[in-house]
C-alpha positions as CSV (number, residue, x, y, z in Angstrom):
1,X,-64.6,-126.8,2.3
2,X,-62.0,-124.0,2.7
3,X,-61.0,-122.4,6.0
4,X,-58.4,-119.6,6.3
5,X,-55.6,-120.3,8.8
6,X,-52.8,-118.0,10.0
7,X,-49.6,-119.0,8.2
8,X,-46.6,-119.3,10.6
9,X,-43.5,-117.2,10.2
10,X,-41.0,-119.0,8.0
11,X,-37.7,-119.8,9.8
12,X,-34.7,-117.8,8.7
13,X,-33.0,-120.7,7.0
14,X,-36.1,-121.0,4.7
15,X,-35.6,-117.6,3.2
16,X,-34.4,-117.3,-0.4
17,X,-30.6,-117.2,-0.7
18,X,-30.7,-113.4,-1.3
19,X,-32.1,-112.8,2.1
20,X,-29.9,-115.1,4.1
21,X,-27.9,-113.2,6.7
22,X,-24.7,-114.6,8.1
23,X,-24.9,-114.7,11.9
24,X,-21.9,-116.8,12.6
25,X,-19.9,-115.6,15.5
26,X,-22.3,-112.7,16.2
27,X,-22.8,-113.9,19.7
28,X,-19.1,-113.9,20.6
29,X,-19.3,-110.6,22.5
30,X,-21.9,-112.1,24.8
31,X,-19.8,-115.1,25.8
32,X,-17.3,-113.4,28.0
33,X,-16.4,-116.0,30.6
34,X,-16.1,-115.1,34.2
35,X,-12.7,-115.0,35.8
36,X,-14.0,-116.0,39.2
37,X,-13.1,-119.4,40.5
38,X,-15.6,-121.8,42.0
39,X,-13.9,-121.3,45.3
40,X,-14.4,-117.5,45.3
41,X,-18.0,-117.8,44.2
42,X,-18.6,-120.2,47.1
43,X,-17.0,-117.7,49.5
44,X,-19.2,-114.9,48.2
45,X,-22.2,-117.1,48.6
46,X,-21.2,-117.9,52.2
47,X,-20.7,-114.2,52.9
48,X,-24.0,-113.4,51.4
49,X,-25.7,-116.0,53.6
50,X,-24.0,-114.6,56.7
51,X,-25.3,-111.2,55.9
52,X,-28.8,-112.6,55.7
53,X,-28.6,-114.6,58.9
54,X,-27.0,-111.6,60.6
55,X,-30.1,-109.5,59.8
56,X,-29.0,-107.6,56.7
57,X,-31.6,-109.0,54.3
58,X,-31.8,-106.3,51.7
59,X,-29.5,-107.3,48.8
60,X,-28.7,-103.7,48.0
61,X,-27.5,-103.1,51.6
62,X,-25.3,-106.2,51.3
63,X,-23.7,-105.0,48.1
64,X,-23.2,-101.5,49.7
65,X,-21.4,-102.9,52.7
66,X,-19.0,-104.9,50.5
67,X,-18.6,-101.8,48.3
68,X,-17.5,-99.7,51.4
69,X,-14.8,-102.3,52.2
70,X,-13.6,-102.3,48.5
71,X,-13.4,-98.6,48.7
72,X,-11.4,-98.7,51.9
73,X,-8.9,-101.2,50.3
74,X,-8.7,-99.0,47.2
75,X,-7.8,-95.9,49.2
76,X,-4.9,-97.8,50.8
77,X,-3.7,-99.1,47.4
78,X,-3.9,-95.6,45.9
79,X,-1.9,-94.1,48.7
80,X,0.8,-96.9,48.4
81,X,1.2,-96.0,44.7
82,X,1.5,-92.3,45.5
83,X,4.0,-93.1,48.2
84,X,6.2,-95.1,45.9
85,X,6.0,-92.3,43.3
86,X,7.0,-89.7,45.9
87,X,9.8,-91.8,47.1
88,X,11.2,-92.3,43.6
89,X,11.1,-88.5,43.1
90,X,12.4,-87.8,46.6
91,X,9.5,-85.6,47.5
92,X,7.0,-85.5,50.3
93,X,3.6,-87.0,49.7
94,X,1.1,-84.1,49.5
95,X,-2.4,-84.4,51.1
96,X,-2.3,-88.2,51.9
97,X,-5.7,-89.8,52.6
98,X,-4.2,-91.4,55.7
99,X,-1.8,-89.3,57.7
100,X,1.1,-91.0,59.6
101,X,-0.9,-90.9,62.8
102,X,-3.8,-92.7,61.0
103,X,-1.6,-95.7,59.8
104,X,-3.8,-98.1,61.9
105,X,-6.8,-97.2,59.7
106,X,-5.2,-98.5,56.5
107,X,-6.4,-101.8,55.0
108,X,-3.0,-103.6,55.2
109,X,-2.7,-102.6,58.9
110,X,-6.1,-103.7,60.2
111,X,-6.8,-106.7,57.9
112,X,-4.9,-109.2,60.1
113,X,-6.0,-107.8,63.4
114,X,-8.2,-109.8,65.8
115,X,-11.8,-109.6,64.5
116,X,-13.1,-107.7,67.5
117,X,-10.3,-105.2,67.2
118,X,-10.8,-104.9,63.4
119,X,-14.5,-104.2,63.9
120,X,-13.8,-101.4,66.3
121,X,-11.2,-99.8,64.0
122,X,-13.4,-100.1,60.9
123,X,-16.7,-99.1,62.5
124,X,-15.6,-96.3,64.7
125,X,-12.6,-94.9,63.0
126,X,-12.2,-95.8,59.3
127,X,-15.9,-95.5,58.4
128,X,-16.4,-92.1,59.9
129,X,-13.3,-90.9,58.1
130,X,-14.4,-92.1,54.6
131,X,-17.7,-90.4,55.1
132,X,-15.9,-87.0,55.2
133,X,-13.6,-87.4,52.3
134,X,-13.8,-84.6,49.7
135,X,-11.4,-85.3,46.9
136,X,-11.5,-89.0,46.4
137,X,-13.7,-89.2,43.3
138,X,-17.3,-90.0,42.6
139,X,-17.8,-92.8,45.1
140,X,-16.7,-90.6,48.0
141,X,-19.1,-88.0,46.8
142,X,-22.0,-90.4,47.7
143,X,-20.7,-91.5,51.1
144,X,-22.1,-88.7,53.3
145,X,-25.2,-90.6,54.4
146,X,-23.8,-94.1,54.3
147,X,-24.5,-96.4,57.2
148,X,-22.2,-99.2,58.5
149,X,-24.3,-102.3,58.9
150,X,-22.0,-105.3,59.2
151,X,-23.5,-106.9,62.3
152,X,-20.5,-108.9,63.7
153,X,-16.8,-109.1,64.0
154,X,-16.8,-112.6,62.5
155,X,-18.7,-111.5,59.4
156,X,-16.4,-108.5,58.9
157,X,-13.3,-110.7,59.2
158,X,-14.7,-113.1,56.7
159,X,-15.5,-110.4,54.1
160,X,-12.1,-108.7,54.6
161,X,-10.2,-112.0,54.1
162,X,-12.3,-112.8,51.0
163,X,-11.6,-109.4,49.4
164,X,-7.9,-109.4,50.4
165,X,-7.4,-112.7,48.6
166,X,-8.6,-111.3,45.3
167,X,-6.0,-109.7,43.0
168,X,-7.3,-106.2,42.7
169,X,-4.7,-105.4,40.1
170,X,-6.7,-107.6,37.7
171,X,-9.5,-105.4,36.3
172,X,-11.4,-108.4,34.9
173,X,-11.3,-110.3,38.2
174,X,-12.6,-107.5,40.4
175,X,-15.1,-106.5,37.7
176,X,-16.4,-110.1,37.6
177,X,-16.6,-110.2,41.4
178,X,-18.9,-107.2,41.4
179,X,-20.9,-108.4,38.5
180,X,-21.5,-111.7,40.4
181,X,-22.7,-109.6,43.4
182,X,-25.0,-107.5,41.2
183,X,-26.4,-110.7,39.7
184,X,-27.9,-111.4,43.1
185,X,-30.1,-108.4,42.7
186,X,-31.9,-110.3,39.9
187,X,-32.5,-113.2,42.3
188,X,-33.8,-111.2,45.2
189,X,-37.4,-110.3,44.7
190,X,-38.6,-106.8,43.9
191,X,-35.2,-105.2,44.2
192,X,-34.2,-107.0,41.0
193,X,-36.1,-104.3,39.0
194,X,-33.0,-102.2,39.2
195,X,-31.3,-104.6,36.8
196,X,-32.0,-104.5,33.1
197,X,-31.1,-108.0,31.7
198,X,-27.5,-108.0,30.8
199,X,-28.0,-109.7,27.4
200,X,-30.5,-106.9,26.4
201,X,-28.0,-104.2,27.6
202,X,-25.2,-105.8,25.6
203,X,-27.4,-106.1,22.5
204,X,-28.3,-102.4,22.7
205,X,-24.6,-101.4,23.1
206,X,-23.7,-103.6,20.1
207,X,-26.4,-101.9,18.0
208,X,-25.2,-98.4,18.9
209,X,-21.4,-99.2,18.4
210,X,-19.9,-96.7,20.9
211,X,-16.4,-95.5,20.0
212,X,-13.5,-93.5,21.4
213,X,-14.4,-89.8,21.7
214,X,-18.1,-90.4,22.4
215,X,-19.8,-88.8,25.4
216,X,-22.2,-91.5,26.7
217,X,-25.0,-91.0,29.2
218,X,-27.6,-92.9,31.1
219,X,-30.0,-90.5,32.8
220,X,-31.4,-93.2,35.1
221,X,-28.2,-95.2,35.6
222,X,-29.0,-97.5,38.5
223,X,-26.1,-99.9,38.8
224,X,-24.5,-98.4,35.6
225,X,-25.1,-101.6,33.6
226,X,-25.4,-99.7,30.3
227,X,-22.3,-97.6,30.9
228,X,-20.3,-100.7,31.9
229,X,-21.3,-102.5,28.7
230,X,-20.2,-99.5,26.7
231,X,-16.9,-99.5,28.6
232,X,-16.3,-103.1,27.7
233,X,-17.3,-102.6,24.1
234,X,-14.9,-99.7,23.6
235,X,-12.0,-101.5,25.3
236,X,-12.7,-104.6,23.2
237,X,-13.2,-103.0,19.8
238,X,-10.9,-99.9,20.1
239,X,-8.2,-101.2,22.4
240,X,-5.3,-99.5,20.6
241,X,-7.0,-96.1,20.2
242,X,-8.4,-95.9,23.7
243,X,-5.0,-96.4,25.3
244,X,-3.5,-93.3,23.7
245,X,-2.9,-90.8,26.6
246,X,-5.3,-88.1,25.4
247,X,-8.1,-90.7,24.8
248,X,-7.4,-92.5,28.1
249,X,-7.9,-89.2,30.0
250,X,-11.3,-88.7,28.3
251,X,-12.2,-92.4,28.9
252,X,-11.4,-92.2,32.6
253,X,-13.1,-88.9,33.3
254,X,-15.7,-87.6,30.9
255,X,-16.7,-90.3,28.5
256,X,-19.3,-92.1,30.7
257,X,-21.9,-90.2,32.7
258,X,-24.7,-91.6,34.9
259,X,-27.4,-89.8,36.8
260,X,-29.8,-91.2,39.4
261,X,-31.8,-89.9,42.4
262,X,-31.3,-93.1,44.5
263,X,-28.2,-92.7,46.6
264,X,-27.9,-96.4,47.2
265,X,-27.8,-97.0,43.4
266,X,-25.3,-94.2,43.0
267,X,-22.8,-95.8,45.4
268,X,-23.2,-99.2,43.8
269,X,-23.0,-97.8,40.3
270,X,-19.9,-95.7,41.1
271,X,-18.2,-98.7,42.6
272,X,-19.1,-100.8,39.6
273,X,-17.4,-98.4,37.3
274,X,-14.3,-98.1,39.6
275,X,-13.8,-101.8,39.6
276,X,-14.1,-102.0,35.9
277,X,-11.2,-99.6,35.5
278,X,-12.8,-96.2,35.2
279,X,-10.6,-94.1,37.5
280,X,-12.9,-91.2,38.1
281,X,-16.5,-92.3,37.3
282,X,-18.9,-89.5,36.5
283,X,-21.9,-90.7,38.4
284,X,-23.9,-88.0,40.1
285,X,-27.0,-87.4,42.1
286,X,-29.8,-85.8,40.0
287,X,-33.5,-86.0,39.6
288,X,-33.2,-85.9,35.9
289,X,-36.8,-84.8,35.3
290,X,-36.8,-82.0,37.9
291,X,-36.4,-78.4,36.8
292,X,-32.8,-77.3,37.6
293,X,-33.1,-73.9,36.0
294,X,-29.8,-72.8,34.4
295,X,-28.3,-76.2,35.3
296,X,-30.7,-78.2,33.1
297,X,-28.6,-80.4,30.9
298,X,-28.9,-79.6,27.2
299,X,-27.1,-81.0,24.1
300,X,-24.3,-82.5,26.2
301,X,-24.0,-86.1,24.9
302,X,-23.8,-87.8,21.6
303,X,-25.0,-91.3,22.8
304,X,-27.7,-92.1,25.3
305,X,-28.5,-95.7,26.5
306,X,-31.3,-96.0,28.9
307,X,-34.1,-98.0,30.4
308,X,-35.9,-95.2,32.3
309,X,-38.4,-96.0,35.1
310,X,-41.8,-96.3,33.6
311,X,-44.1,-96.7,36.5
312,X,-45.9,-93.7,37.9
313,X,-46.5,-90.1,37.0
314,X,-44.7,-86.9,38.0
315,X,-46.3,-83.7,39.2
316,X,-46.2,-80.7,36.8
317,X,-44.9,-78.6,39.7
318,X,-41.4,-80.2,39.8
319,X,-41.0,-81.0,36.1
320,X,-38.8,-78.9,33.9
321,X,-41.2,-76.7,31.8
322,X,-39.4,-77.4,28.5
323,X,-40.1,-81.2,28.9
324,X,-43.8,-80.5,29.3
325,X,-43.8,-78.3,26.3
326,X,-42.2,-81.1,24.3
327,X,-45.2,-83.2,25.2
328,X,-47.6,-80.5,24.1
329,X,-48.5,-79.5,27.6
330,X,-48.7,-76.0,29.1
331,X,-46.4,-75.9,32.1
332,X,-48.2,-72.7,33.3
333,X,-51.4,-74.5,34.0
334,X,-53.1,-72.6,36.8
335,X,-53.6,-74.3,40.1
336,X,-57.2,-74.5,41.2
337,X,-58.2,-72.1,44.0
338,X,-57.8,-73.7,47.4
339,X,-60.9,-74.9,49.2
340,X,-61.2,-75.6,52.9
341,X,-63.1,-77.8,55.2
342,X,-63.9,-77.5,58.9
343,X,-62.3,-79.9,61.3
344,X,-62.0,-80.1,65.1
345,X,-58.5,-79.8,66.6
346,X,-57.2,-81.6,69.7
347,X,-58.6,-78.8,71.9
348,X,-62.1,-79.2,70.5
349,X,-61.9,-76.0,68.4
350,X,-63.1,-75.6,64.9
351,X,-60.4,-75.0,62.3
352,X,-60.2,-74.6,58.6
353,X,-58.1,-77.1,56.8
354,X,-57.2,-76.9,53.1
355,X,-58.5,-79.7,51.0
356,X,-55.6,-81.1,49.0
357,X,-56.3,-81.5,45.4
358,X,-54.2,-83.6,43.0
359,X,-52.6,-81.4,40.4
360,X,-51.8,-82.3,36.8
361,X,-49.3,-85.1,36.3
362,X,-47.4,-86.6,33.4
363,X,-46.1,-90.1,32.8
364,X,-42.4,-90.6,33.6
365,X,-41.6,-92.6,30.5
366,X,-42.8,-89.8,28.2
367,X,-40.9,-87.1,30.2
368,X,-37.7,-89.2,29.9
369,X,-38.0,-89.3,26.1
370,X,-38.4,-85.5,26.1
371,X,-35.4,-85.3,28.4
372,X,-33.3,-87.5,26.1
373,X,-34.1,-85.3,23.2
374,X,-32.9,-82.3,25.1
375,X,-29.7,-83.9,26.4
376,X,-28.6,-85.2,23.0
377,X,-26.3,-83.1,20.8
378,X,-27.5,-82.6,17.3
379,X,-26.3,-85.7,15.5
380,X,-26.4,-87.7,18.7
381,X,-28.1,-91.1,18.9
382,X,-30.2,-92.9,21.5
383,X,-31.4,-96.4,22.2
384,X,-34.1,-96.4,24.8
385,X,-36.4,-99.1,26.3
386,X,-40.0,-97.9,26.5
387,X,-43.3,-99.7,27.5
388,X,-45.5,-100.6,24.6
389,X,-48.0,-97.9,25.7
390,X,-45.6,-95.2,24.5
391,X,-45.9,-96.7,21.0
392,X,-49.6,-96.5,20.6
393,X,-51.0,-94.4,23.5
394,X,-53.8,-92.0,22.4
395,X,-53.3,-89.1,24.8
396,X,-52.0,-85.7,23.6
397,X,-48.6,-86.4,25.3
398,X,-48.2,-89.8,23.6
399,X,-48.9,-88.5,20.2
400,X,-46.8,-85.4,20.7
401,X,-43.6,-87.2,21.7
402,X,-44.0,-89.7,18.8
403,X,-44.6,-86.9,16.3
404,X,-41.5,-85.1,17.7
405,X,-39.3,-88.2,17.2
406,X,-40.8,-89.2,13.8
407,X,-41.1,-85.8,12.2
408,X,-38.6,-83.7,14.1
409,X,-35.8,-86.2,14.4
410,X,-34.7,-89.4,12.5
411,X,-36.4,-92.6,13.9
412,X,-34.3,-95.6,12.7
413,X,-35.7,-98.7,14.4
414,X,-38.4,-100.1,16.7
415,X,-37.5,-103.5,18.2
416,X,-40.3,-105.2,20.0
417,X,-39.1,-107.2,23.0
418,X,-40.7,-110.4,24.3
419,X,-43.1,-109.7,27.2
420,X,-41.2,-111.9,29.6
421,X,-37.9,-110.1,29.3
422,X,-38.4,-108.3,32.7
423,X,-40.0,-111.2,34.6
424,X,-40.4,-112.0,37.4
425,X,-40.5,-108.3,38.3
426,X,-42.7,-107.0,35.5
427,X,-44.6,-108.6,32.7
428,X,-45.1,-105.4,30.7
429,X,-44.4,-105.5,27.0
430,X,-41.6,-103.2,25.9
431,X,-39.7,-102.1,22.9
432,X,-36.4,-100.4,22.0
433,X,-36.5,-97.1,20.1
434,X,-33.4,-96.1,18.2
435,X,-33.3,-92.6,16.9
436,X,-30.9,-89.7,15.9
437,X,-31.4,-86.1,17.0
438,X,-31.4,-83.9,13.9
439,X,-34.0,-81.2,14.8
440,X,-34.7,-81.2,11.1
441,X,-36.4,-84.5,10.5
442,X,-35.0,-87.2,8.3
443,X,-37.1,-90.2,9.1
444,X,-37.6,-92.1,5.8
445,X,-38.2,-95.8,6.5
446,X,-38.3,-97.3,10.0
447,X,-37.0,-100.8,10.6
448,X,-39.3,-103.0,12.7
449,X,-38.2,-106.3,14.3
450,X,-40.4,-108.7,16.2
451,X,-38.0,-110.2,18.8
452,X,-39.5,-113.4,20.1
453,X,-36.6,-115.0,22.0
454,X,-33.6,-113.6,23.9
455,X,-31.8,-116.8,25.0
456,X,-33.8,-117.3,28.3
457,X,-37.1,-118.8,29.2
458,X,-39.8,-116.1,29.2
459,X,-41.4,-117.3,32.5
460,X,-40.6,-116.1,36.0
461,X,-37.5,-118.3,36.3
462,X,-35.7,-116.9,33.2
463,X,-33.7,-120.0,32.8
464,X,-30.9,-119.9,30.2
465,X,-31.8,-121.9,27.1
466,X,-28.2,-122.8,26.2
467,X,-25.3,-124.1,28.2
468,X,-22.1,-122.1,28.7
469,X,-20.2,-121.4,25.5
470,X,-23.0,-123.1,23.5
471,X,-24.2,-121.2,20.4
472,X,-27.9,-120.3,20.6
473,X,-30.2,-121.2,17.7
474,X,-32.4,-118.6,16.2
475,X,-35.4,-120.1,18.0
476,X,-33.6,-119.8,21.3
477,X,-32.3,-116.2,20.7
478,X,-33.0,-113.6,18.1
479,X,-30.1,-111.3,19.3
480,X,-27.5,-112.4,16.7
481,X,-30.1,-112.0,13.9
482,X,-31.1,-108.5,15.1
483,X,-27.4,-107.4,15.2
484,X,-26.6,-108.8,11.8
485,X,-29.7,-107.4,10.1
486,X,-29.4,-104.0,11.7
487,X,-25.8,-103.7,10.6
488,X,-26.9,-104.1,7.0
489,X,-29.1,-101.0,7.2
490,X,-26.2,-98.5,7.1
491,X,-23.1,-97.8,5.0
492,X,-19.8,-97.2,6.8
493,X,-20.4,-93.5,6.7
494,X,-23.8,-93.9,8.5
495,X,-25.9,-93.2,5.4
496,X,-28.8,-95.6,4.7
497,X,-27.9,-98.7,2.7
498,X,-30.7,-99.0,0.3
499,X,-29.2,-102.2,-1.1
500,X,-29.9,-104.0,2.2
501,X,-32.1,-107.0,1.9
502,X,-34.2,-105.6,4.7
503,X,-35.8,-103.1,2.3
504,X,-37.2,-106.0,0.2
505,X,-38.7,-108.0,3.1
506,X,-42.4,-108.3,3.3
507,X,-44.4,-107.2,6.3
508,X,-45.1,-110.9,7.0
509,X,-41.4,-111.4,8.0
510,X,-39.9,-111.1,11.4
511,X,-38.3,-107.8,10.3
512,X,-39.4,-105.3,7.8
513,X,-39.3,-101.6,6.8
514,X,-42.2,-99.2,7.1
515,X,-42.5,-95.9,5.2
516,X,-42.7,-92.7,7.3
517,X,-45.9,-91.8,5.3
518,X,-47.6,-94.9,6.6
519,X,-46.6,-94.1,10.2
520,X,-47.9,-90.5,9.9
521,X,-51.1,-91.8,8.4
522,X,-51.6,-94.0,11.4
523,X,-51.4,-91.1,13.9
524,X,-47.7,-91.8,14.5
525,X,-48.5,-95.3,15.9
526,X,-45.2,-97.2,16.4
527,X,-46.6,-100.6,17.5
528,X,-45.3,-103.4,15.4
529,X,-48.7,-105.1,15.1
530,X,-50.1,-102.0,13.4
531,X,-47.9,-102.8,10.3
532,X,-47.2,-106.5,10.5
533,X,-49.2,-108.6,8.1
534,X,-50.4,-112.1,8.8
535,X,-50.6,-114.4,5.7
536,X,-53.4,-116.8,5.6
537,X,-53.3,-120.1,3.8
538,X,-56.2,-122.1,2.6
539,X,-56.7,-125.5,4.2
540,X,-58.8,-127.9,2.2
541,X,-61.2,-130.1,4.2
542,X,-63.3,-133.0,2.8
543,X,-67.0,-132.4,2.2
544,X,-69.3,-133.1,5.2
545,X,-70.9,-136.0,3.3
546,X,-67.5,-137.7,2.9
547,X,-66.6,-137.1,6.6
548,X,-70.0,-138.6,7.7
549,X,-69.4,-141.6,5.5
550,X,-66.0,-142.3,7.2
551,X,-67.5,-141.9,10.6
552,X,-70.3,-144.4,9.7
553,X,-67.6,-146.9,8.6
554,X,-65.8,-146.5,11.9
555,X,-69.0,-147.0,13.9
556,X,-69.8,-150.2,11.9
557,X,-66.3,-151.5,12.8
558,X,-66.7,-150.6,16.4
559,X,-70.1,-152.4,16.6
560,X,-68.6,-155.5,14.9
561,X,-65.8,-155.5,17.4
562,X,-68.1,-155.2,20.4
563,X,-70.2,-158.2,19.1
564,X,-67.0,-160.3,18.8
565,X,-66.0,-159.4,22.4
566,X,-69.5,-160.4,23.6
567,X,-69.1,-163.7,21.9
568,X,-66.0,-164.5,23.9
569,X,-67.7,-164.0,27.3
């Protein structure tokens, strides 16, 4: 008897020698050790607990309050630097943040005050002042509606002493401090949805290889995780070049841009970039999908890294018309004529009330893809996380955006992510799309990768599968393999490397290439399972007659054994 069974994927080490890819040391960029001591971590944990017991339970609010204090300290440090420079040049300091009569408002002057006095100074004098600052960079830009929420003098004193003990001249230390704070968003219920897993962010940045001179954007930046990973990559791989004066100016001012419509996230994101060494972070308030008329951003960036929000739909009324047209929709869709119903008002009179009807909407994830196509310069590249529905959805909009990317641009890769990557906040299956804007096509063969592990458990706990500084196996994390294989797809000048072993891999493997003609023939379906082949192997079973014979023998043995036991009673 023969029964067909699915043949499991062969491990990488079992591939023929020509297909073996060296992945040694590919994870090194993911192993950056924290500079924070156990003592500082413990202090932060204590402060965090005090916020919670003091009634500030929202983790975003906690991080915001600490950010305000970091900003206040930074203002004092910047003025000290400016004062030393002015003194050395024997000139008067122009437009100081703190005038001479405001000396008491400076960090170094209030930090050692009695806690009750300090609370009065910070809450009633310093905080109102920083909300009115105009020329102190991106963070100040988002302070207008900030609220001081530190509930007690004791807590304020504890936070101030903790921050004062940290060497803010050390970019790594203060960056690590903030990263540790942000990591608590992932541990704090639904608010953790703002955080894309750091290992996935780093992988996407490594795939895209940002360099000096790039203009990099995240149109839904949140805490600026993608931008910060890009900062670290450039500083690590292009240290000598980035420190040239001209390049440094670009690096500190215009290289990294983030947009978001959540003001809490803007403040947190701007502070994140400040503490990582970006002197003037370009983080701005913008509802990226909304029509801004002449201010709509077009062909402004050559690299976009994003995990746009993909829950909910957006009304046609507020969406930029060109985004709708990209999805094959008519933005001029007429609204239905209003209808009315009769109701009784408070005075008992009959009145006519308009019956509100829901107008046409479009999915946000599709609109963001259209937006990214508009924002990219010709030749610019994007790595974007999308829900699986984008890959195979059958609506007109789904098909239209896939056709635009496949036929109109150059689609390079589709990396299917494990469904547990965003747990415990979402269990939705996702993928990474990597493409280049050409406006003239260019898709030839698309690289598909079936990522099955990312170094963490895929349950709600998301527990690390390796200890610190321990190299992950392929079964524990596919990230090193993805990076190594993707790198082989291109020559140094960016042209396709047809000699790559990936072109020879069968569709039964974990990664493989798909011809654009096959994608077009499948209605532009980009789901990996549409093209992945499952190999079945034959398993030989004995004839039923032989199986029954063995069963009868076993039964005879059992009967004999039972008789012997009865004889012993």
